[in-house]
N, C-alpha and C positions, 0 to 999 in steps of 0.2 A: 504494500500501501503507499509507501515511502520510509524514510527516512525518520522515523521517529522515535521518542525516546523509552525506555525499559518502563518508564511509569507509565505511560500510555498505555503499553502492549498491556501492562500487568492490569490497569484499570479495565480494558478490553475483555480477557479474558475472565476477569473476575465479575463483568457484569455477564457474561455467554453463560457462567456457571448460576449465577442469579436468576437468570431468564428460565433456566433449565427446570428451576427448583417447583414451577409448576407443576411439573409431572408429577413429582413425589406428593405434593402439597395437595393435588386431586385424587390423587390413587391413596392416599396413607393418612390426611389429615382429618382428624377430629374436628368437632364444634368447637373445644378448649386451642388448639391452633390456630383456629380461623380469625378466635378472640383477641388472640395474641397478635398475630398478622396486621390485625386493624388498629391494636393497641401502639405498635411498632411504629406502623406505619403514620399515625398521629402525632407521636413524638419526631420520631426526624422530618415528619413534612413539614409539621404547623410550628413547634417550637427550634426543632433545628434548620430547614428550608428557607418557610419564608421568613418567620418571626425574627431568625439569627444571620444566617448567613444573605439573605436578601436584604429585610427592611432594616435592619442594625450596622449588617459590617461594609452594606456595600452602599447604601444611602446616607445611613445614619440621622432617618428619621424619627428614632423615639432615644431616649436615653433608658439604658439598660442598667438593674443594679448588676454589680459585678458576679454576683453568684449565676445570676441566669445569662451573663456575657461567656462564662466558663462552662455552665451547663447545653444553651443551646448550640455554640460553638461542637461540642461533644456529641451531640445529637444530630448536627449534621455529620460531623464525620462518621458517626456511626451509618448513616444513610449510604454511603460507598457511592458518591455522586462526583467525590473528586474532595481535594485538603478546602479550607476556607478559603486560601491564598488563592489557588487556581479558579476556584467559583468565583471568588468575587472578582477577580481581574477578568475575567470572560465575561462578566453579567456586566461592568463597568465599560468595557469595549463594546458592547451591545447598546447600552445608551448613549456613546459616542457616535456610533455609527448607525443607527437601528437602519435597516432595511437596505441601507446601502453599502456598495462597494468597502469592505472592511469589516460588517456586521457579523460577528462569526456563528450567530443566530438565524441569519437570513437566507428563508427555505428558498424563496424564489430566487438568488445568489448560487447558493453551497447546496441544494437539493435536498427535497425532504427527507431522505434516508440518512444524511451524511448530517445534518441539522440534530434528526431525532433519537440516532441511536450509533452517532462513529463520532460525539463529539468530544468524546476524548481525548481524538486525535489530533484536536486543534491547541495548540502551543500558547497558553496565556502570556501576558506580556507583563514583566514584574514592575513599569512605572505606574500600574493603575492601582497599587497596592504595596505602595512604599510603608505607608502607617501599620500593614499587619508584618510585613517583613519585618522592622523592626522591634516587634512583638517576640519575647522566646516560647510566650503558647503557642502561638499561629505559626513559627517558624519549626516547633519541635512535631507537632502535629503533621505538618506537610513534611517533612524530614522524613519520619517513621512510619509513614500515613498505611502503607501496605503491610509492616510490620507488626501494628497495632492490627490490621483487618486477619491478620494470620490466629494472634494471639486471640480473638472475638471470635474465630471459626473454628479453631483449635478447643478453647472453652466448651463452646455450644455443642460441638461435637461429642467430647467426653461425656457431657452431661446427658446429651440424650441428641442424636442424628437430625432426628425429628424438630429439635427443639432448634436445630442451627438451621433448619428449615423456615419454619414458622416464624422465628424471634429474631433470623438476620434476613439469609438471601430472600425470602419473597418478598417482608417489607421492601427490600432493597430493590426489587425488579420493580414493583408497582409504583416505589417513587421517581425513578430513574425516568420511565415513561410519561408519568404523570407530570416532571418537572418537564421535560422534551416538549410535550404535548404546549406548555405555555408557550413555549419556543418556536415552536411549528403551527401549530391550529391558529391560537390568538394574532398572527401574521397573515393568516389565510383567510379564513372563516369569522363568522361572528356579526355582533352590529357595533355600534361606534356612538357613546355620548357626546365625542369630543372630535373636533376638526383637527386631529394632531399633523406635523408634518410625516408623522410615518405610517405604515396599514397597519397598527396595533387596533386589537378587536377584543370587546368583551363576548365569552361564552358562558351562558350560567351553568351549566355543568360541571366544567371547570373553576368554575367561583367555587361551588358547593366540595365538590371534591377534592379542590387544594388549597385550603382555608383562605380563601380569598382572591387568588393569585390569578384567578381564571377574569377577574375584573382590570383585564390587560389596559385595555384604553382609559381606563381612568388613571391606573396606575402609571402612563405614559403622557398623560395631562398636566401629572403632577408628582416627577418621582421624589422630591422630598420630603410626602406627606406617606405619613405611616395608614393611611386610614384610605381604603380602596374602594370603600360604597360611597357610590353617587346618587344613588337612586334607593328608596327607601326598602326594596326588596334585595336588593343586590348585595346578601349577610358575607361580613367580611369575618371570618373565624376568629383570623389571626389579630384582626386590630381589636378585637373584644377582649384578646387575651392582655396584649399589648396595653390596653387601657386598666389593667387589672394590677399588673406589676410594674410597669414605669416608674422610673424617678421622674417626682413633680419637679420642676425649676424653679428655684427659691428667686 
């Protein structure tokens, strides 16, 4: 495919394994395995991806208590969509060049398949994450990302192979696809509340399934806002939790 790094290939193969987890999940998963998978998807998707990776670390749109900064980053790390440094760098570049040449998430330019399933082969640019690179917590998670995930996989497998599937691999597969649909479908189909310069749209199903992320046109109208709800029925789960735990400015 190209001259890609070891870490990019590792994430690619890790996601292949995560996608294959649907087979044992369907064949052997009990009701409690599905409950566990949904709970883990909520933690990694809502607390990890949308509240921390996206709204906190990418846009600084809310002030989180220190404990949640760490917890949310760890939740995002657990989700197997890349380190905070890599994820945030790519997302910031997306906002810099939305739907234009240079946008790593533009399905009309990069192609749907590449953006949806092969985005790990896009190389993040360090200049977008200088602040995170200077933070030892984030650099540690970035440097040892795959050792951390190897430890997670081995631990779950030692306890119960089906828990490795239900509490790790299967929700990681769901999160990857749900997050990628935000990058592809909300720049392809849907409705628009705002006439932004890009092609961003809102998709109600993704709005509810991805904890508010599907109100993407609303987000592109005001990227610095932590609230993606612009109509009364556009419920934003992520923002509801942000209101509960954000640190109030003095």
